[in-house]
ZAZA-52615 format. One record per atom (N, C-alpha, C, O, CB): residue in one letter; x, y, z. Coordinates in steps of 0.05 Angstrom, whole numbers, plus 32768, in hexadecimal, padded with zeros to 4 digits. Atoms other than C-alpha are relative to their C-alpha. Glycine has a CB too. Example, Ala and Ser with C-alpha at 12.3 -4.5 7.8 and 13.67 -1.06 7.14 Angstrom:
<sites>
A80127FE88000/A80F67FA6809C/A801280188000/A80278018800D/A7FEC80018019/S7FF07FE87FFF/S81117FEB808F/S7FF18016800E/S7FFB802C8012/S800980097FE3/
</sites>
This chain:
<sites>
M7FE37FFD7FFE/M8BB77F5D945B/M800B80057FE4/M80017FFC7FD0/M800D7FE7800C/L7FF37FFA8019/L8BE57F789425/L80187FED7FFB/L80277FE8800E/L8009801D7FFF/R7FEB80128007/R8C147F499401/R8012800C7FEA/R8008801A7FD8/R7FF47FE57FF6/S7FEE7FF78014/S8C527F5993D9/S7FFD7FF07FE6/S7FFD7FD87FE7/S801D7FFF800A/M8002800E801A/M8C4A7F49938F/M80187FF07FFB/M80167FDA7FF0/M7FFB80147FEA/N7FE7800F8004/N8C927F34938D/N80017FE68010/N800B7FD28007/N801880118007/D800180187FEF/D8C867F0293C6/D7FEB7FEC7FF5/D7FEF7FD47FF7/D7FF88007801C/L80148012800B/L8C487EE693A3/L80097FF07FE8/L7FFF7FDB7FE2/L7FE7800F7FF9/K7FF5800F8016/K8C707ED29367/K800E7FE7800A/K801D7FE8801E/K801480127FF0/G7FF580197FF7/G8C847E8A936D/G7FEC7FEF8010/G7FF27FD88016/G801880048011/Y801480107FF2/Y8C457E759393/Y7FF67FE97FEF/Y7FF47FEC7FD6/Y7FE980128009/T800B8018800E/T8C2A7E309380/T7FE280047FFD/T7FD4800C800F/T80077FE68010/I801D80008006/I8BE67E2D935F/I7FF77FE38000/I80007FD37FEF/I7FF9800E7FE5/G8009801B7FFE/G8BC27DEE9373/G7FE37FFC7FF7/G7FD180098001/G80027FF7801D/A801B8006800A/A8B867DD2934C/A7FF37FEC8013/A7FFF7FE48026/A80017FF57FE3/T800E80147FF0/T8B527DA39369/T800B7FE47FFD/T80067FD3800D/T7FE280007FF9/D7FF6801B8005/D8B787D68934C/D801F80007FFC/D802A7FEE7FEF/D7FF37FF47FE8/G7FE37FFF8002/G8BC17D7D9351/G800B801C7FFB/G7FFC802F7FF9/G80097FEE7FE9/E7FF37FE68004/E8BF37DB59347/E7FFE800A7FE3/E80017FFA7FD0/E801D7FFF8009/I80017FF4801B/I8BEC7DE5930C/I801B800B7FF9/I802580067FE3/I7FEB80167FFE/G7FE67FF48005/G8C2D7E0B9312/G800680168014/G7FFC8015802A/G8001800B7FE4/H7FF77FEA7FEE/H8C4C7E4A9330/H7FFB801B7FF3/H7FFC801F7FDB/H801E7FFD8006/V80067FE58009/V8C3A7E93932B/V801A800E7FF7/V802E800D8005/V7FF380118017/T7FE97FF1800A/T8C6A7EBB9300/T7FFB801D7FFB/T800D802E7FFA/T80097FF37FE6/D80067FE48005/D8C457EFC92F4/D7FE280048006/D7FD47FF1800D/D800680087FE2/F801C7FF97FFC/F8C027F2092FA/F7FF880147FEB/F800880247FE1/F7FFB800C801D/F800B7FEB8011/F8BD57F4792CB/F7FED80118010/F7FDB8007801D/F7FF27FF37FE8/F80117FEE7FF1/F8BB67F8492EA/F7FF180137FEE/F7FFA801A7FD8/F801180108015/D80117FED800E/D8B7F7FB392D4/D800A801C8005/D800A8025801C/D7FE27FFD8009/D7FF37FE67FFC/D8BA07FF692C9/D7FEB80178004/D7FF3802E8007/D801280077FE9/Q80147FEC7FF9/Q8B5D801A92D5/Q7FF87FFE801D/Q7FF48012802B/Q7FE87FFD7FEE/R800880057FE4/R8B4A7FFA9317/R80177FF78012/R80147FF4802A/R7FEA7FEC8002/W7FE880097FF2/W8B917FE4932B/W7FF97FE78011/W7FFF7FE68029/W800B80178012/T8007801A7FF3/T8B787F9E933B/T800B7FE97FEF/T80097FEA7FD7/T7FE17FFE8003/I7FF58017800E/I8B997F5C932A/I7FE87FEF7FF6/I7FD87FE68006/I80137FEF8012/R80168010800C/R8B6A7F3792FA/R80087FE47FF9/R7FF77FD27FF8/R7FF7800E7FE7/F7FF6801B8006/F8B967EFB92E9/F801B7FFB800C/F802C800D800D/F80007FFB7FE2/L7FE6800A7FF9/L8BD07ED49305/L800B7FF17FE8/L7FFD7FE17FDC/L7FFF7FEE801A/V7FF3800E8016/V8C017EBC92D0/V800F7FE8800D/V80207FEC801F/V801480137FF0/V7FF680187FF4/V8C147E7492E0/V80107FF07FEC/V80067FE97FD7/V7FE97FEF800C/E7FEF80128010/E8C4E7E4C92C3/E7FFA7FE48008/E7FFD7FDC801F/E801F80078005/T800A801B7FFA/T8C347E0592BE/T80157FEB8004/T80107FD78011/T7FED7FF77FEB/G7FEB80147FFC/G8C767DE092BC/G7FFD7FE97FEC/G7FF07FEC7FD7/G7FFE7FF5801C/S7FFD80168013/S8C837D9D929A/S7FE67FF27FF9/S7FE37FE87FE3/S80137FEB800B/W8019800F8006/W8C3C7D80929F/W7FF0800D7FE9/W7FE080007FDC/W7FEF7FFF8019/L800E7FF38017/L8C237DB4926C/L8015800F7FEF/L800F80257FE4/L7FEB8014800B/L7FEB7FF68011/L8C657DC29248/L8007801D8006/L800C802D7FF5/L7FF87FFE7FE3/S7FF97FE57FF6/S8C727E019272/S7FEE80167FF5/S7FF6802D7FF4/S801D80067FFA/R80137FEC800B/R8C367E249253/R7FF880138017/R7FF4800A802E/R7FE77FF27FF4/K80097FEC7FED/K8C227E649276/K7FE180047FFD/K7FD780077FE7/K800F801B7FFD/V801D7FFE8000/V8BD87E699289/V7FF880168013/V8007801F8025/V7FF27FE68008/L800B7FEB7FEF/L8BAD7E9E92AA/L7FEC7FF48014/L7FDB7FE4800C/L7FF380167FF0/I801280097FEB/I8B897E9192EC/I7FF48019800D/I8002802B8016/I800E7FEE8015/S800D7FE97FF4/S8B557EC39305/S7FFD7FFC801E/S7FFA7FE68027/S7FE580047FF3/P800680017FE3/P8B4D7ED4934F/P7FE47FF48005/P7FDF7FEB801C/P8002801B800D/F801A800D7FFC/F8B057EBC9344/F80037FE38006/F7FF17FD78013/F7FEF80047FE7/S7FFC801D7FFC/S8B217E759345/S800D7FF9801B/S800E7FE28023/S80107FF57FEA/L7FF180057FE8/L8B487E7D9386/L7FEE7FF78017/L7FD78000801A/L801080188008/M800C80077FE7/M8B357E5B93C7/M8011800C8016/M8021801E8011/M7FFE7FE08003/Q7FF17FF57FEA/Q8B527E68940C/Q801E7FFC7FFC/Q80267FE57FF9/Q7FF67FF4801A/A7FE380028005/A8B9C7E779404/A800E7FF38018/A80067FF6802F/A800C801C7FFB/D7FEF800C7FEC/D8BD07E4F942A/D801A80118000/D802E800A7FF3/D80067FE17FFB/W7FEA7FED8000/W8BFF7E899439/W80197FF4800C/W802F7FFA8003/W7FF98019800F/E7FE8800B7FF3/E8C2D7E609466/E80107FEF7FEC/E80297FF07FED/E7FF77FEE8018/H7FF280128013/H8C3E7E2E942E/H8001800C7FE4/H80097FFF7FD1/H7FF27FE58000/K7FFF7FF1801A/K8C397E6293F6/K7FF27FF07FEA/K7FFD7FEA7FD5/K801E80047FF8/R8010800F8013/R8C017E3D93D3/R7FE5800D7FFD/R7FD880148011/R7FFD7FE2800A/L801A7FF48006/L8BC37E5893B1/L7FEE7FEA7FF3/L7FF17FE57FDB/L800380197FEE/P80118014800C/P8B8E7E2293A7/P7FEA800D7FEF/P7FE180237FF4/P7FF27FEF8016/V80157FF78011/V8B5C7E2A936F/V7FEB7FEA7FFC/V7FF17FD37FFF/V800B80097FE4/R801680138003/R8B187E0A9362/R7FFB7FF77FE3/R7FE57FF67FDA/R7FE7800B800C/I8001800A801B/I8B287DF2931C/I80127FE87FFD/I80247FE4800E/I800780177FEB/T7FEF80188004/T8B477DB39300/T801780057FED/T801680197FDE/T7FEE7FE97FF5/R7FEA7FFE8013/R8B877DA992DA/R7FF77FFC7FE4/R800180097FD1/R80167FEB8007/E800A8004801B/E8B5F7D90929F/E7FF3801A7FF6/E7FF680217FDE/E7FEB7FEA8000/A800B7FE78008/A8B397DD2929E/A801580147FF8/A801280237FE5/A7FEE800C8017/V7FE97FEE8006/V8B7B7DF8929F/V800C7FF87FE5/V801380097FD5/V80157FFF8016/K7FF4800A8019/K8B967DCC9267/K7FF080097FE8/K7FFC800F7FD3/K80027FE18001/N80117FFA8017/N8B5B7DDC923A/N7FF8801E7FFF/N7FE880267FEE/N7FE77FF08001/S80077FE38000/S8B587E27924B/S800B800E7FE8/S801E80047FDB/S800B800D801A/P7FF77FF28018/P8B617E5B9214/P801E80078001/P8028800F8017/P7FF0801A7FFC/D7FE37FF78002/D8BA97E6891FD/D8001801E8000/D7FEF802B7FF6/D800D7FF37FE7/I7FFC7FE48000/I8BC47EAD9208/I801E80068001/I802D7FF8800E/I7FF1800D8018/D7FE57FF77FFF/D8C057ED291FD/D800480128019/D7FFB80298019/D8008800F7FE6/T7FFD7FF17FE7/T8C187EE89243/T801680167FFF/T801A80248012/T80077FED8017/N7FEC7FEB8004/N8C4F7F159227/N7FF380197FF5/N8001802D7FF1/N80167FF77FEE/Q800E7FE9800B/Q8C1A7F45920C/Q7FE980088013/Q7FE07FF88023/Q7FF47FF97FE4/P80177FF87FF0/P8BE47F6F922E/P7FE77FF07FF9/P7FE47FE77FE2/P7FFA801E7FFC/V801880118004/V8BA27F499236/V7FE980127FF7/V7FE380268004/V7FF87FF1801A/S80167FF0800B/S8B697F64920B/S7FE67FF8800E/S7FE57FE3801C/S7FFE7FFC7FE2/R801A80067FF5/R8B207F669220/R7FF57FE67FF4/R7FE77FD78001/R7FED80177FFC/Q800A8018800D/Q8B117F3091ED/Q800C7FE7800D/Q7FFE7FD38010/Q800880017FE2/H7FF480177FF2/H8B437F01920F/H7FF37FFC801B/H7FEE7FE58024/H801E80058004/E800D80027FE6/E8B227F119252/E7FE57FF27FFD/E7FDD7FE2800D/E7FFD801B800D/V801A800C8005/V8ADE7EFF9235/V80037FE27FFC/V7FF37FD28006/V7FF3800E7FE8/Q7FFB801C8005/Q8AFA7EBD921C/Q80057FF0801A/Q7FFA7FDB801E/Q80177FFC7FED/Y7FFA800D7FE7/Y8B167EAC9260/Y7FE77FFF8013/Y7FE27FEB8020/Y8017800E800E/A80187FFF7FEF/A8AD77EC29285/A7FEB7FEC7FF7/A7FDF7FDE8008/A7FF4801D7FFF/D80148013800A/D8AAA7E999258/D80097FE38004/D7FF97FD1800B/D7FFB80057FE2/Y7FF6801B7FFD/Y8AD77E5C925C/Y7FFD7FF6801D/Y7FF37FDF8021/Y801D7FFE7FF7/Y800180087FE4/Y8ADB7E5A92A8/Y7FE68007800E/Y7FE17FFD8024/Y8017800D800F/G80187FF87FF3/G8A987E7A92B6/G800380168014/G7FF480198027/G7FF47FE9800E/Y7FFC7FE97FEE/Y8AB47EB892D8/Y7FEC80167FF9/Y7FE480197FE2/Y801D800B7FFD/P80107FE88006/P8A877EF492DF/P801080157FF2/P802980157FF4/P7FF4800C801A/Y7FF37FEA800C/Y8A987F3192B5/Y800380168015/Y7FEE8020801F/Y7FF1800A7FE6/Y7FFD7FEC7FEC/Y8AB67F6492E4/Y7FFE801C7FF4/Y7FF8802F8002/Y801B7FFE800E/W80007FE5800C/W8AB97F9E92B2/W7FE380097FFB/W7FD07FF97FFB/W80107FFF7FE5/G801B7FF48004/G8A7E7FCD92A5/G7FF18002801A/G7FD880058019/G7FF17FEF7FEC/S800E7FFF7FE6/S8A6F7FCE92F0/S801080138012/S80288015800F/S7FFE7FE4800C/D7FF27FEF7FED/D8A7F7FFE9328/D800D7FEF8016/D801E7FF98025/D7FEC8013800D/D7FF580127FEC/D8A8F7FC29354/D801B7FF57FF6/D801F7FF17FDF/D7FED7FE98006/L7FE580088007/L8AD77FAB9356/L80017FE77FF0/L80117FE57FDD/L80107FFC8019/W7FFF8019800E/W8AC87F65933E/W7FE57FFA7FF3/W7FE07FE37FEB/W80077FEA8013/G801A8004800D/G8A827F6F9321/G7FEC7FF28011/G7FF37FE68025/G80047FF07FE6/N8015800E7FF1/N8A3F7F55933A/N80008006801E/N7FF87FF5802E/N80027FE37FFC/G80007FF87FE4/G8A477F7B937C/G80177FF38010/G80167FF38028/G7FE77FF8800C/L7FEA800E7FF2/L8A887F55938C/L801780128005/L802080217FF4/L80097FE87FEF/Y7FE77FF37FF8/Y8AC37F7393B2/Y80167FEC8002/Y802D7FF27FFB/Y7FFC800F801B/N7FED80157FFD/N8AE67F3293BF/N7FFB7FEB7FEA/N7FE57FE07FE9/N7FFE7FF3801C/P800580128016/P8AF07F059382/P80007FE28008/P7FF87FD27FF8/P801680047FEB/V7FFF801C7FF8/V8AF97EC593AA/V7FE47FF78007/V7FDA7FFC801D/V80137FFB8019/L801C80087FFD/L8AB47EA693A1/L7FFE7FE4800C/L800A7FD28001/L7FF280027FE5/A8004801A7FF4/A8A9F7E6D93CE/A7FEB7FF17FF0/A7FD67FFB7FEB/A7FF88002801E/P8013800F8010/P8A7D7E3693A5/P7FE87FF78011/P7FEC7FF18029/P800D7FE87FF3/P8017800A7FF1/P8A367E2293BA/P80057FE4800A/P80127FD47FFC/P7FE780027FF0/A7FFC801A7FF4/A8A347DE593E7/A7FF67FEA7FED/A7FE07FEC7FE1/A7FF27FFD801B/G800880178011/G8A327DA493BF/G800480047FE3/G7FFE7FF27FD3/G7FE47FFA8006/L7FFC7FFA801D/L8A447DC5937D/L801D7FFC7FF9/L802F80098004/L7FF7801D7FF9/N7FE480058007/N8A837DA9935D/N800B80157FED/N7FFB80257FE2/N80027FE47FF3/P7FF57FEA8010/P8AB37DD69337/P7FF680017FE4/P7FF280177FD9/P801E7FFD7FFF/E80098000801C/E8A9B7DC092F2/E7FE4800B7FFF/E7FDD801B7FED/E80017FE47FF4/A801B7FF68000/A8A527DCD9304/A8000801E8007/A7FF0802D7FFB/A7FEF7FF18014/L7FFE7FE47FF9/L8A657E0F9324/L800880117FE8/L7FFD80277FE3/L801480058017/A7FF77FF18018/A8A897E2592E5/A7FE980037FEC/A7FE780177FDF/A80187FF17FF3/Q80177FFF8012/Q8A4B7E1492BC/Q7FEC80158009/Q7FE280257FF9/Q7FF37FE57FFE/V80137FEC7FF5/V8A1F7E3E92EA/V800A801C7FFB/V7FFC802E7FF2/V7FFB7FFB801E/R7FF47FE68004/R8A4F7E7892E7/R800080087FE3/R7FFB80207FDC/R801D8001800B/S80007FFA801C/S8A537E73929C/S7FE5800A7FF7/S7FE3801D7FE7/S80097FE87FF0/E801B7FF88007/E8A087E789296/E7FFA801C800B/E7FEE802D7FFD/E7FEB7FEC800A/V80057FE67FF4/V8A057EB392C6/V800F80167FF1/V8005802B7FEB/V80098000801D/A7FEF7FEC800F/A8A3E7ED792A1/A7FF380067FE5/A7FF4801D7FDC/A801C7FF57FFD/G800C7FFB801A/G8A1A7ECE9260/G7FE880128001/G7FE580247FF0/G7FF77FE67FF3/V80177FEE7FFC/V89DB7EEF9279/V8009801C8009/V7FFD80308001/V7FED7FF58015/Y7FF77FE77FF3/Y8A027F24929E/Y800A80167FEC/Y8003802D7FF0/Y80177FFB8013/A7FF47FEA8010/A8A277F489265/A80067FF87FE3/A801B7FFF7FD9/A80198008800D/R7FFB8005801D/R8A207F2E921E/R8000801A7FF0/R8011801D7FDE/R7FEA7FED7FF5/A7FFF7FE7800E/A8A0F7F739206/A801A800F8005/A8025801C7FF3/A7FE880128008/E7FE77FF27FF9/E8A4C7F8E922B/E80177FF47FF0/E802880037FE7/E80067FFC801E/Q7FEB800D8010/Q8A777F5B9206/Q8001800C7FE4/Q801780127FDA/Q7FFC7FE27FFF/T80017FF5801B/T8A617F7591C3/T800B801C7FFE/T801980237FEB/T7FE380007FF5/L7FF77FE48000/L8A6F7FBD91D6/L801E80028007/L802B80157FFE/L7FF0800F8014/R7FE67FFC7FF4/R8AB17FB191F8/R80177FED7FF7/R802E7FF17FFF/R7FFE7FFE801D/Q7FEB80148005/Q8AD77F7691DB/Q8017800B7FEF/Q802C7FFF7FEE/Q7FF47FE87FF2/N7FEA7FF3800F/N8B007FA591AF/N800C8017800F/N801C80268004/N7FF6800A7FE5/D7FF47FEB7FF0/D8B127FD391E8/D801E7FFE8001/D80297FE87FFD/D7FF57FFF801D/D7FE480017FFC/D8B5A7FE691F2/D80077FEF8018/D7FF87FEE802B/D800C801D8004/P7FF880117FE9/P8B7F7FB59220/P800680118019/P801480258017/P80177FEE7FF9/H7FFA7FF37FE7/H8B817FCB9268/H800D7FED8015/H80127FF5802B/H7FE7800C800C/L7FF380137FEE/L8BA17F8D9286/L801E80007FF9/L80267FFB7FE2/L7FF47FE47FFE/R7FE37FFD8004/R8BEC7F96928F/R800F7FEE8013/R80057FE78028/R8009801D8004/S7FEF80117FF0/S8C247F6B92AA/S800C80108017/S801780258013/S80167FF47FEF/C7FF47FF37FE9/C8C397F7D92F1/C801F7FFF7FFD/C802C80138003/C7FF87FF2801A/Q7FE380038003/Q8C7F7F6392E1/Q800B80157FED/Q8021801F7FF1/Q80077FE47FF6/A7FF77FEC8013/A8C847F9392A6/A8002801C800C/A8011802C8002/A7FEE80007FE8/V80007FE57FF4/V8C777FCF92D3/V801880038012/V8022801A8016/V7FE680048010/L7FE97FFE7FEE/L8CB07FBE9302/L8018800C7FF1/L801F80047FDB/L80087FE5800C/G7FEA7FF2800D/G8CEA7FEC92F3/G7FF980197FF1/G800A80287FE9/G800E7FED7FEE/D80087FE8800E/D8CC0802192D2/D800880198010/D800880198028/D7FE180007FFC/H7FF87FE77FF4/H8CD7806892E0/H7FE7800E800D/H7FD1800D8001/H800D80137FEC/L80157FF17FF2/L8CAD80909312/L8006801E7FFE/L801D80268004/L7FFD7FF7801D/E7FFD7FE38003/E8CA280DA9306/E7FED800E8013/E7FD580098013/E7FFB800A7FE3/A80117FEE7FF0/A8C89810C933A/A7FF780177FEF/A7FFF80197FD7/A800F80098019/S800A7FE9800F/S8C67814C9325/S801780137FF8/S801480247FE6/S7FEB800F800F/D7FEA7FED8005/D8CAB816F9326/D801B7FF17FFA/D80307FFC7FFF/D800480128017/G7FE7800E8007/G8CDD81399310/G80007FE38007/G7FED7FD98014/G8017800D800E/D7FFE801C7FFA/D8CF480F19315/D80037FFB801E/D800F800B802C/D80187FF47FF0/I7FFD80077FE3/I8CF080CD9358/I800C7FE38003/I80137FDC801A/I7FE68002800E/G7FF6801C7FFD/G8D0780859349/G7FF37FED7FED/G7FED7FF57FD6/G7FFD7FF7801D/H800D80148011/H8CE88046932E/H7FEE7FEE8010/H7FF07FED8029/H80157FF07FF0/V801280127FF3/V8CB28013933E/V800F7FE78008/V801A7FD97FF7/V7FE87FF97FED/Q7FF180177FF5/Q8CD07FDD936B/Q7FED7FE88004/Q7FF67FD18002/Q800D8008801A/G801380167FFA/G8C917FB5937B/G7FE4800B8004/G7FDF80237FFE/G80097FF18019/M801C7FF97FFB/M8C477FB5938D/M7FF77FF18018/M80007FDB801E/M7FEE7FFA7FE7/L800D800D7FE9/L8C1E7FA693CB/L7FE37FFB7FF8/L7FD5800D7FF0/L80028011801A/V801A8009800A/V8BDE7F7E93BD/V7FEF7FF88018/V7FF87FEB802A/V80047FE97FED/D801480087FEC/D8BA07F7793E8/D7FF87FE37FFC/D7FEF7FDC7FE6/D7FE680127FFF/E8005801D8004/E8B987F2C93F4/E7FE27FF97FFE/E7FDC7FE37FF5/E800C7FF18017/D801C80058002/D8B4C7F3293F7/D7FF580087FE4/D7FE87FF87FD7/D7FF0800E8016/S800B7FF68019/S8B3A7F5D93BB/S80137FFE7FE8/S800A80017FD1/S7FF8801D8003/W7FEB80018014/W8B7B7F549394/W8004801B7FF2/W800C801D7FDB/W7FF97FEA7FEB/T7FFB7FE58009/T8B7F7F9F938C/T801C80078007/T80268001801C/T7FEC8014800D/I7FE67FF57FFA/I8BC37FBF9386/I7FFD80198010/I7FF3802D8006/I801080057FE5/R80047FE97FEE/R8BC57FEE93C1/R801780147FFE/R8013802C8002/R7FFD7FF6801C/Y7FE97FEE8001/Y8C0B800A93B9/Y80157FF77FEB/Y80187FE07FE6/Y800E8001801C/L7FE78004800F/L8C4580119389/L801780058014/L801680188023/L800280137FE7/V7FE87FFC7FF0/V8C87800893AC/V8015800E7FEF/V801E80047FDB/V800C7FE5800B/A7FED7FF0800F/A8CB5803F9394/A801C7FFF800C/A801F80058024/A7FF6801E7FFF/D7FE480007FF8/D8D0080389398/D800C801A7FF7/D800F80207FDF/D80107FE77FF4/T7FF67FE58006/T8D1E807D939C/T801F80028004/T802980188007/T7FF380158012/S7FE380007FFA/S8D67806893A6/S8010800F7FEC/S802780187FF2/S800A7FE38001/N7FF27FF08014/N8D7B808C9366/N7FFE801E8006/N800D802E7FFB/N7FF67FFA7FE4/W80047FE47FFA/W8D6380CD9384/W800B8006801C/W801A801A8020/W7FE280077FFF/W7FF37FFD7FE6/W8D7480C593CE/W80047FE4800A/W7FF77FD18001/W7FEE80118014/L7FF4801A7FF9/L8D97808B93F1/L7FEC7FED800D/L7FE17FF48022/L801880048011/G800D80177FF4/G8D71804A93FE/G7FE58005800B/G7FDF7FFB8021/G80117FF68015/H80197FF97FF5/H8D2B80649406/H7FE97FF47FEF/H7FE87FFA7FD7/H7FFD801F8002/Q8018800B800D/Q8CEB803D93F4/Q7FE8800D800C/Q7FE680118024/Q7FFF7FE28002/V80197FF47FF7/V8CA7805E93F8/V7FE87FF37FF2/V7FEC7FE57FDE/V8000801F7FFB/L8019800B800C/L8C5F804A93E8/L7FF080177FF3/L7FEE802D7FFD/L7FEF7FF28016/I80117FED800F/I8C34806D93B4/I7FE67FF17FF8/I7FE87FDE7FE8/I800F800C7FE8/P8019800C8009/P8BEA805A93AD/P7FFC80047FE2/P8001801A7FD8/P7FE8800B8010/P80047FFD801D/P8BDA804D9363/P7FEB80147FF9/P7FEA801E7FE2/P7FFA7FE67FF3/D80147FEC8005/D8B9E807C9369/D800D801B7FFA/D8001802C7FEE/D7FED80028018/W7FF37FE78003/W8BD180B49369/W801180017FE6/W801F80147FE0/W801280068018/V7FF28000801A/V8BEF809F9326/V7FF080117FEC/V7FD8800C7FE9/V80037FE27FF5/S800E7FEE8013/S8BDE80D592F3/S80037FF77FE3/S7FF37FFF7FD2/S800B801C8004/D7FFC8007801C/D8BFA80B592B4/D80137FE88000/D80267FE68010/D800C80177FF0/I7FEE80168006/I8C1B8075929B/I800680007FE3/I7FF47FFE7FD2/I7FF37FE48009/R7FF88001801C/R8C438076925B/R800F7FE57FFC/R80267FE28001/R801380197FF9/W7FF6801B8002/W8C4C802D924B/W80187FFE7FED/W802B7FF07FF3/W7FEA7FED7FF6/A7FEB80028013/A8C788038920F/A801B800B800B/A803080028003/A7FF980107FE7/D7FE87FF37FF4/D8CA980639238/D80077FF4801B/D801B7FFC8027/D7FFC801D8003/S7FFC800C7FE6/S8CA480389277/S800280158016/S801580158026/S801A7FEF8000/R80007FEA7FEC/R8C93807592A1/R7FE48002800D/R7FD080008000/R8008801B7FF2/V80187FFD7FF0/V8C60807E92D8/V8001801B800E/V80158021801C/V7FFD7FE98015/S80017FE57FF4/S8C4C80C592EE/S7FED80008017/S7FD77FF48016/S7FF980157FEB/V80127FFD7FE9/V8C2E80D69332/V7FFD801E8006/V800F802E8002/V800C7FF28019/N80057FE37FFB/N8C0E81189347/N80088007801D/N7FF88010802D/N7FE280067FFC/L7FF47FF97FE6/L8C3C81219383/L801B800E7FFA/L8027800A7FE6/L80057FE68011/S7FE67FF38004/S8C78814E938C/S80177FEF800B/S80127FDD801C/S8000801B800F/R7FE9800E7FF6/R8CBE81349398/R80048004801D/R800B7FF2802C/R801A80087FF0/Q7FFD7FFA7FE3/Q8CC0815793DB/Q7FED7FF08011/Q7FF47FE58026/Q7FFD801E8004/A8014800F7FF1/A8C80813693F2/A80087FE28002/A80047FD58017/A7FE480027FF3/I7FF8801C8000/I8C9A80F193DE/I80197FFC8011/I801B7FE8801F/I80067FF77FE3/Q7FE880037FF1/Q8CDE80FD93FD/Q7FFB8000801E/Q80097FF2802D/Q801380177FF9/T80067FFE7FE3/T8CBF810E9441/T7FEB7FEC8009/T7FE27FEC8020/T7FF8801C8007/S801580137FF9/S8C8B80D6943F/S800C7FE98010/S80247FE48010/S7FF37FF57FE6/P7FF680167FF0/P8C90809A946E/P800E7FEB7FEF/P80067FE47FD9/P7FE87FF3800F/R7FF08014800E/R8CC48067945A/R7FF27FE58002/R7FE47FDF8015/R801C7FFF800B/F800B801B8001/F8CAF80219447/F80157FEB8005/F802A7FEC7FF8/F7FF17FFB7FE5/D7FEE80177FFA/D8CD17FE39464/D7FF27FE77FF7/D7FE07FDD8005/D80087FFF801E/G800D8018800B/G8CBF7FA7943A/G80057FE6800F/G7FFA7FD18009/G80087FFC7FE4/S7FFA80187FF0/S8CDC7F76946D/S7FEB7FF98015/S7FEC7FE48020/S801B8003800D/T801580057FEC/T8CA07F7D949B/T7FE580077FF4/T7FE380187FE2/T80058011801A/P801B7FFB800B/P8C547F7C948D/P7FF8801D8005/P7FFE8029801A/P7FEB7FED800C/L800A7FE47FFD/L8C357FC19482/L7FE880008012/L7FD57FF1800E/L7FFA800C7FE4/T80177FFE7FED/T8C077FD494BB/T7FED80167FF8/T7FF480287FE8/T800B8006801C/R80137FEB8006/R8BC87FFE94B7/R8009801B800B/R800480307FFF/R7FE57FF8800C/E7FF57FE77FF5/E8BEA803194E4/E8014800D7FED/E801480267FEA/E800D7FFB801B/Q7FED7FF58013/Q8C21803994B1/Q7FF2800B7FE7/Q7FFA80207FDC/Q80157FEB7FF7/E80107FF58017/E8BEE80419479/E7FF3801A8008/E7FF3802D7FF7/E7FEB7FEB7FF8/Q800C7FE77FF8/Q8BCA807694A1/Q801480178001/Q800D802D7FF9/Q7FF37FFC801C/A7FEB7FEC7FFF/A8C0B809B94AB/A8006800A7FE4/A800C80227FE0/A801A7FF6800E/L7FFB7FF8801C/L8C16809B9460/L7FEB80137FF6/L7FF280287FEA/L80027FE77FEE/Y80157FEF800A/Y8BD380B8944F/Y7FFE801A8010/Y7FF7802F8005/Y7FE57FF18002/H7FFF7FE77FF0/H8BD980EA9488/H801580137FF5/H8012802B7FF4/H80057FFA801E/H7FEA7FF0800B/H8C1B8101946B/H7FF780107FE7/H7FFD80277FE4/H80187FEF7FFA/Y80087FF48019/Y8BFC810F9427/Y7FE5800F8003/Y7FDC801C7FF0/Y7FFE7FEB7FEB/E801A7FF27FFB/E8BBA81299446/E7FEC7FF87FEB/E7FDE80097FDF/E8004801E8000/R8013800B8013/R8B9180FC9419/R7FF17FE9800D/R7FFB7FDC801F/R800E7FF67FE6/P801080157FF4/P8B5980CB9429/P800C7FE47FF9/P80177FE17FE3/P7FE380027FF6/S7FF6801B8005/S8B6C8082942F/S7FED7FF07FEF/S7FD67FF87FEB/S80047FF1801B/Y801180118012/Y8B52804B9401/Y7FE97FF48010/Y7FD37FF08005/Y80117FEB7FF3/W8016800C7FF0/W8B2A802C943A/W7FEA80158006/W7FD3800D8008/W800B7FF3801A/E80147FEB7FFC/E8B08806E9448/E7FEF80057FE7/E7FD780087FE8/E800D801A8009/R800E7FFC8019/R8AF7807893FF/R7FED7FE97FF9/R7FD67FED7FF1/R801480047FE9/E801080178006/E8ADD803193F7/E7FE87FFE8013/E7FD27FF6800A/E80107FE78002/H801680007FED/H8AB380379435/H7FEB80157FF9/H7FD380107FFC/H800A8005801D/S80127FEB8007/S8A948078941D/S7FEF7FF97FE7/S7FD880027FE4/S800E801A7FFB/T800E80088019/T8A80805993DA/T7FF07FE68004/T7FE07FDF7FF3/T80137FFD7FE9/A800E80197FFB/A8A67801793F9/A7FF97FFF801D/A80067FF0802C/A80117FE87FF7/P80067FFE7FE4/P8A468027943C/P7FF57FE6800C/P7FF57FE28024/P7FEC80158005/D800B80197FF6/D8A287FE19440/D80167FEB8004/D80117FD5800D/D7FEB7FF57FEE/R7FEA80137FFD/R8A6D7FC0943F/R800E8004801A/R8014801B8022/R801480037FE8/A7FF37FFE7FE7/A8A8F7FB09480/A801D80097FFC/A802C800B8010/A7FFF7FE5800F/
</sites>
């Protein structure tokens, strides 16, 4: 199911021994368009410090009560690496977080989350407590990509704030079309499936969906996102109603309109062993 990024903000993050805080933002990978970290405001128990929580730590979500449980402790969060959440996250920062929590390295792999993983929510082995699990993952991560770390820790940052993208101008191949109003996120893979485009400055009260795969350029300094679609194609595309869940039939109609393959068709063709 697809979830609105705007709706996910404010969700409670629950550790194994109490509440951590509330989601205020997300960092996404601007190459794979996948959310790599949730930004969590900790509140008074940690002096309102903002921390990063990876989808690797998530357990089964409680969508009804807007709560995302994680398999880490508040003490682990308290001792996690400090980071300036107002700046893009560098690869070096990712390495620090991965090593601290024992997350696998997702980069340098054709798989969305590395190690053949499509879904980052990893079930812990039976009888293994969170601290022991973190130790096992840390050892695996160390074997998995130490050479990769040396080569890549100075890479340009590719993790960007979702909140910072909201309001960015959208450009079609032949002119402006509006601005980014929101994003729709796959609750399983944490992939951003659609940008929600508000075109009310061009024609009255019309929201449409644009898959990020069709983004041709992002100019961060100018707050502009370009897509390789014409204004006419966007204007005649199916309208999006954010008040109701998006159905697969509506998604199919969108891709049929643009005569392009859907993301589920592309993913199936590249991973025939995946259901």
